[in-house]
N, C-alpha and C positions, 0 to 999 in steps of 0.2 A: 370590847372595843373592836371596831371594824378593822380588818386586816388592810383594806385599801387606805383608810385614814392614816394608819401607822406608816405604811409604805410611802404615802404622799407627803406626810410631814417630814419623814427622814430624807426624802428626795429634795424637798424644799430647803431644809436645813443644810444639806450638803451643797446645794446650788448657791445659797447665800454665802456659805463658807468659801466656796471656790471663787465666787465673784470678788469677795473681800480679799482673798489671797492674791488674786491677779492684780487688783487695784493697789494693794499694799506694795506688791513687787514693783509696780509702775510708778507710784507716787509716794511711797513710804520714805524714800530717801530725802524728800523735801521737808519732812517733819522730824523734829528732834527725836532721835532714837534712844536717848538717855532717859526719857521719861518712862517711868514704870506705869503699869496699868492702874495702880492705886493713885499715883500722882495725877494721872490723866483724869481719873474720876473726880478728884478734888478740883482740878482746873475746870472741868465741865460744870461742876456745881457752882463754882465762883463765876464762871462766865454767864450762867443762867441767872444767878441771884445778885451778882455784882459785889455785895458787901455782906459778910457773915462773920459771926463769932466762931471760934473753934468748936464750941459745944453745939452750935447750930449745924455746922458741917458734920460733926460726929453723929448727930441725930439723923441727918439725911442719909448718911452712909451706914447707919446702924452699927457703929463701932465705938470704941471708947475715945474720950477726948485726948487721952495720952497717945493713942495710936495716930490720931489726926495731927497732934502737935509734932510728932516725929516727921510725918510727911511734910507738914508745913515748913518745918525747919530746913529740910533738904531743898524744898522748892524756893524758900527764901534765899538760901545761899546762892542759888543759880539765878536769882532775880525774876523768878516766875510769879512769885507772890510778894506782897508787901504787908507787913503788920503795922497797924495803927492803933493808938490808944483811943478807946471810945470816949468822946468828950462828955457824954452823959453819965458814964460810969467808968472812972479812971482805972478801975481794977480789971476791966474787960478789954480784950484785944479784938480788934476788927481785922479781918483778912480780906485783901483785895488783890486783883491781878496786878503783877508788876510788869515792867517793860517787856521782859521775855515772854510772859504769859500773854500779853496783848499781841506780840508778834506771832506766837504759836497759833492763835486763832485767826489772825490775818492770813497766814499761810494756809491753814486748814480751810478757810472760806474760799480762797482762790482755787484750791484743789477741788472743793465741792462744786464750784462754778464750772470748772473744766469738765468734771465728770458729768454734770447735768447736761452741758452743751454737747459733749462728745457721745454720750450713751443714752441718757434718759430722753433726750430730744427725739430719738428714733421711735419712741413709744407714743401711742395715743395718750392724750392728757387723761382721758377716762380710765385707761389702764393703770396709770400711775396713781390716780386718785383712789381707785379700788384697792390697790395694794396698800396704800397709806391707811385707808379706812379699816382694812382688815387687820393690819398690825396695831392700829390704835385700839381696836376692839379687843384684840388679844392682850394688849398691855393692861387694859382695865381688868380683864379676867385674872391676869397674873397678880396685879397689885391687890385686888380684892382678896385673893387667896393668901398672899403674903401678909396681909393684915389680920388674918385669922390665927388664933392660937394653935400651936402645933399639938397634934394628938399624941 
């Protein structure tokens, strides 16, 4: 592997980390700090898919349904999610965002908008699009590798 590639990727990762650190210091207090990273992943999945069963969330996270159930229980107590009985299969529970979950994403969307207007607007659109496309390409490579059986 080329030494320049390794050095460049490390510098890229460090830069992304430093940008995120500064942005979290500036805007992180506006987002609920009691949410754990695993809880945030569940919320992100529900935000994207709107309504899922516990087993569907577990499949997407590649963890057990019981692990997801524990996360869901904690989020439910704080009203970040709501559990509903599936009308088509009464033994199945559907999970949706609760009032606090909706507020969580409203705040995050406002922060995203501020960051875009304050920082990304200083870049050429083509630069932003190139970075996006590069990361999407990398995502496909990583996802393809993650779906391969481990050696």
